[in-house]
C-alpha positions as CSV (number, residue, x, y, z in Angstrom):
1,X,-24.8,14.8,-7.1
2,X,-21.2,16.0,-7.5
3,X,-17.9,16.4,-5.8
4,X,-15.3,18.8,-6.2
5,X,-12.4,16.9,-8.9
6,X,-8.4,17.5,-9.4
7,X,-7.6,16.0,-12.6
8,X,-4.4,13.8,-12.4
9,X,-1.8,13.2,-14.9
10,X,-1.8,10.2,-17.1
11,X,0.9,8.8,-15.4
12,X,-1.8,9.0,-12.0
13,X,-4.2,7.2,-14.1
14,X,-2.1,4.3,-14.7
15,X,-1.6,3.9,-11.0
16,X,-5.5,3.9,-10.5
17,X,-6.5,1.6,-13.2
18,X,-3.6,-1.0,-12.0
19,X,-5.3,-0.9,-8.7
20,X,-8.8,-1.7,-10.3
21,X,-10.5,1.8,-9.4
22,X,-13.8,1.9,-10.4
23,X,-16.5,4.9,-10.9
24,X,-19.3,6.4,-12.8
25,X,-18.0,8.3,-15.4
26,X,-21.1,9.9,-16.8
27,X,-23.1,11.6,-14.4
28,X,-24.0,11.0,-10.3
29,X,-21.3,10.4,-7.6
30,X,-18.2,9.6,-8.5
31,X,-15.2,8.6,-5.8
32,X,-12.2,7.6,-8.1
33,X,-13.3,7.2,-11.7
34,X,-10.4,5.8,-14.6
35,X,-12.0,6.9,-18.0
36,X,-11.2,6.6,-21.3
37,X,-10.1,10.0,-21.7
38,X,-6.4,11.5,-21.3
39,X,-7.5,12.4,-17.7
40,X,-8.5,10.8,-14.3
41,X,-10.8,12.6,-11.5
42,X,-10.2,12.3,-7.6
43,X,-11.8,13.7,-4.9
44,X,-10.4,17.3,-3.9
45,X,-8.5,16.1,-0.2
46,X,-4.9,15.4,-0.8
47,X,-4.3,11.6,0.6
48,X,-1.0,10.6,2.5
49,X,0.8,9.2,-0.6
50,X,0.4,12.1,-2.7
51,X,2.3,14.1,0.5
52,X,5.1,11.5,-0.1
53,X,6.5,12.8,-3.3
54,X,7.3,9.4,-4.6
55,X,6.6,9.3,-8.5
56,X,3.8,7.2,-9.7
57,X,5.0,6.4,-12.7
58,X,7.8,4.8,-10.5
59,X,5.1,3.2,-8.6
60,X,3.3,2.3,-11.7
61,X,6.6,0.9,-13.3
62,X,7.4,-1.5,-10.2
63,X,4.2,-2.9,-9.2
64,X,4.6,-5.4,-11.9
65,X,8.2,-6.5,-11.6
66,X,7.6,-10.1,-10.3
67,X,5.1,-13.0,-10.2
68,X,4.5,-12.6,-6.7
69,X,3.3,-9.0,-6.6
70,X,0.9,-9.8,-9.8
71,X,-0.6,-12.7,-7.2
72,X,-0.4,-10.5,-4.3
73,X,-2.6,-8.0,-6.4
74,X,-4.5,-10.6,-7.8
75,X,-5.2,-11.8,-3.9
76,X,-5.8,-8.0,-2.6
77,X,-8.5,-7.5,-5.3
78,X,-10.3,-10.5,-4.6
79,X,-10.3,-9.5,-1.1
80,X,-11.5,-5.8,-1.7
81,X,-14.3,-7.0,-3.5
82,X,-15.5,-9.2,-0.8
83,X,-15.3,-6.4,1.7
84,X,-16.9,-4.0,-0.2
85,X,-20.4,-7.0,-0.9
86,X,-20.0,-8.4,2.6
87,X,-19.4,-5.6,5.0
88,X,-18.7,-2.1,3.3
89,X,-22.0,-1.7,1.0
90,X,-24.5,-3.9,3.5
91,X,-24.5,-1.1,5.4
92,X,-26.0,0.5,3.1
93,X,-28.8,-1.6,1.6
94,X,-29.7,-2.0,5.2
95,X,-30.5,1.6,5.9
96,X,-31.9,2.3,2.2
97,X,-34.5,-0.9,2.5
98,X,-35.0,-0.6,6.5
99,X,-33.8,-4.1,6.9
100,X,-31.3,-5.6,10.1
101,X,-29.1,-7.3,7.6
102,X,-26.1,-9.2,9.4
103,X,-22.5,-7.7,8.7
104,X,-20.2,-9.9,10.8
105,X,-16.7,-8.3,11.4
106,X,-13.3,-9.8,11.2
107,X,-13.0,-11.2,14.2
108,X,-16.7,-12.9,13.6
109,X,-18.2,-10.5,15.7
110,X,-22.0,-9.2,14.9
111,X,-22.5,-5.6,13.9
112,X,-26.0,-3.6,14.2
113,X,-26.5,-0.6,11.5
114,X,-28.1,1.0,13.7
115,X,-31.6,1.4,11.9
116,X,-34.1,3.9,13.2
117,X,-31.0,6.2,14.4
118,X,-29.3,9.1,12.6
119,X,-25.5,7.8,11.0
120,X,-23.4,10.0,13.7
121,X,-21.8,9.9,16.6
122,X,-20.8,6.4,17.9
123,X,-22.6,4.5,15.0
124,X,-20.4,6.5,12.4
125,X,-17.5,5.6,14.5
126,X,-18.3,2.2,14.4
127,X,-18.6,2.5,10.6
128,X,-15.2,3.5,10.3
129,X,-13.1,1.9,12.8
130,X,-14.9,-1.4,12.3
131,X,-12.6,-2.2,8.7
132,X,-9.1,-1.6,10.2
133,X,-9.2,-5.4,11.8
134,X,-9.5,-6.5,7.8
135,X,-6.9,-4.9,6.2
136,X,-4.9,-5.1,9.0
137,X,-5.6,-9.4,8.3
138,X,-5.2,-8.3,4.5
139,X,-1.6,-6.9,5.4
140,X,-0.5,-9.4,6.9
141,X,-1.6,-12.2,4.7
142,X,0.3,-10.5,1.9
143,X,3.4,-9.7,3.8
144,X,3.3,-14.1,4.5
145,X,3.2,-14.9,1.2
146,X,5.8,-12.7,0.2
147,X,8.0,-13.9,2.6
148,X,8.0,-17.2,1.7
149,X,8.9,-17.0,-2.1
150,X,11.7,-14.2,-1.4
151,X,14.3,-16.5,-0.6
152,X,13.6,-17.7,-3.6
153,X,14.6,-14.8,-5.5
154,X,18.2,-13.6,-6.7
155,X,19.4,-11.2,-3.8
156,X,19.1,-8.0,-6.5
157,X,15.7,-8.9,-7.1
158,X,14.4,-9.0,-3.5
159,X,14.1,-4.8,-2.7
160,X,11.7,-5.0,-6.1
161,X,9.8,-6.9,-5.2
162,X,8.9,-5.5,-2.2
163,X,8.4,-2.3,-3.5
164,X,5.9,-3.7,-6.0
165,X,4.1,-5.7,-3.0
166,X,4.0,-2.5,-0.9
167,X,3.0,0.1,-3.4
168,X,-0.1,-2.6,-4.3
169,X,-1.2,-3.3,-0.3
170,X,-0.6,0.7,-0.5
171,X,-3.3,0.6,-3.3
172,X,-5.8,-1.5,-1.3
173,X,-5.8,0.2,1.6
174,X,-6.7,3.8,-0.5
175,X,-8.9,1.8,-2.6
176,X,-10.9,0.6,0.4
177,X,-11.1,3.6,2.1
178,X,-12.4,5.6,-0.7
179,X,-15.1,3.2,-1.0
180,X,-15.7,4.1,2.5
181,X,-16.1,7.8,2.4
182,X,-18.5,7.2,-0.9
183,X,-21.1,5.6,1.6
184,X,-20.6,7.2,4.2
185,X,-21.5,10.3,2.5
186,X,-24.7,8.7,1.1
187,X,-25.9,7.4,4.6
188,X,-25.4,10.8,5.9
189,X,-26.4,12.0,2.8
190,X,-30.2,10.2,3.5
191,X,-30.1,10.2,-0.5
192,X,-28.6,13.4,-0.9
193,X,-24.6,12.9,-1.1
194,X,-24.6,16.1,-2.4
195,X,-25.6,17.6,0.9
196,X,-22.9,16.9,3.0
197,X,-18.8,17.2,2.7
198,X,-17.1,13.9,1.9
199,X,-15.2,12.3,5.0
200,X,-11.1,12.8,4.9
201,X,-9.8,9.4,5.1
202,X,-6.1,10.8,5.3
203,X,-5.8,9.5,9.3
204,X,-6.8,6.3,8.9
205,X,-4.9,5.5,5.3
206,X,-1.4,7.2,6.7
207,X,-1.4,4.7,9.7
208,X,-2.0,1.6,7.1
209,X,0.6,3.2,5.8
210,X,2.6,3.0,8.2
211,X,2.2,-0.4,9.8
212,X,2.6,-1.9,5.6
213,X,6.2,0.5,5.6
214,X,7.0,-0.7,9.6
215,X,6.4,-4.6,8.1
216,X,7.6,-3.9,5.1
217,X,11.2,-2.6,6.6
218,X,11.2,-5.7,8.5
219,X,11.6,-8.1,5.4
220,X,13.6,-5.6,4.2
221,X,15.9,-6.0,6.8
222,X,15.9,-9.6,6.9
223,X,16.1,-10.4,3.2
224,X,18.1,-7.8,1.2
225,X,21.9,-6.4,2.1
226,X,21.9,-2.6,2.6
227,X,23.3,-0.6,0.3
228,X,27.1,0.4,0.7
229,X,28.4,3.7,2.1
230,X,30.0,5.6,-0.2
231,X,32.9,4.8,2.0
232,X,32.5,1.3,1.4
233,X,31.9,2.0,-2.6
234,X,35.1,3.5,-3.0
235,X,37.3,1.1,-0.7
236,X,35.9,-2.0,-2.6
237,X,36.6,-0.1,-5.7
238,X,40.3,0.6,-4.7
239,X,41.3,-3.0,-3.4
240,X,39.8,-4.1,-6.7
241,X,42.3,-2.1,-8.5
242,X,45.5,-2.2,-6.2
243,X,45.2,-5.8,-3.6
244,X,48.3,-7.0,-5.8
245,X,50.4,-4.0,-4.5
246,X,48.9,-4.3,-1.2
247,X,49.6,-7.7,-0.4
248,X,53.0,-7.6,-1.4
249,X,53.6,-3.7,0.6
250,X,52.5,-5.7,3.4
251,X,54.0,-9.0,2.4
252,X,57.7,-8.2,2.2
253,X,58.1,-6.7,5.6
254,X,56.8,-9.4,7.3
255,X,58.5,-11.7,4.8
256,X,61.8,-10.1,6.4
257,X,60.6,-9.8,10.4
258,X,60.0,-13.9,9.3
259,X,63.3,-14.4,8.3
260,X,65.1,-12.0,11.4
261,X,63.5,-14.7,14.1
262,X,63.8,-18.3,12.3
263,X,67.6,-17.1,11.5
264,X,68.2,-15.2,15.2
């Protein structure tokens, strides 16, 4: 069972390994694989981040800027493990064992895996939609954790912390949806995943990335000073170099006017 793969650069391998991507490098179905060789493998369909022009080297470098970024990465890794064990993989286990295993969504409601039904149509739509609130909760929790410590950081460090956490949250989302691609293909293939084409989750990933960008932009507005424009930068340098001359040129005429008023 194989999927069409594309080789990534060594920088992309570092990026994938930081987000804990796992796979079986020796045959079988692999959606995201971090190997010991000089190259990694990934699905043939492009992800939104690949079209954004963001360098994976820059993303990887800034992911480790601050302690809060490492804490959030650790928290999201734990969330992913729980999501995979308690909500995602149970779909496959239930259908493979022909036993209805209890799955609770992120709002506390039970979900049926539809035993006896073909994994398509409404049932498949439920699978691809029920995880969205789980991801939104994880994103909001990460932003809340970040906001608690942003005031402690120096203004110059806050932008780096925000960029680091944004990259980590995007990695968490992509990792979750790639796992769902794997499970979706196994359930549709009925034991033969290679017999069906993999689902392209670009739309779901892009929606989550936009939510992350929106929340990070709000935090940036409140905690990070905007970068000075070129005009502002020139004016600041001009004042720094010529402030004495400016004060003198303004002060002397005002002094003369003041003397005339007092004498007159």
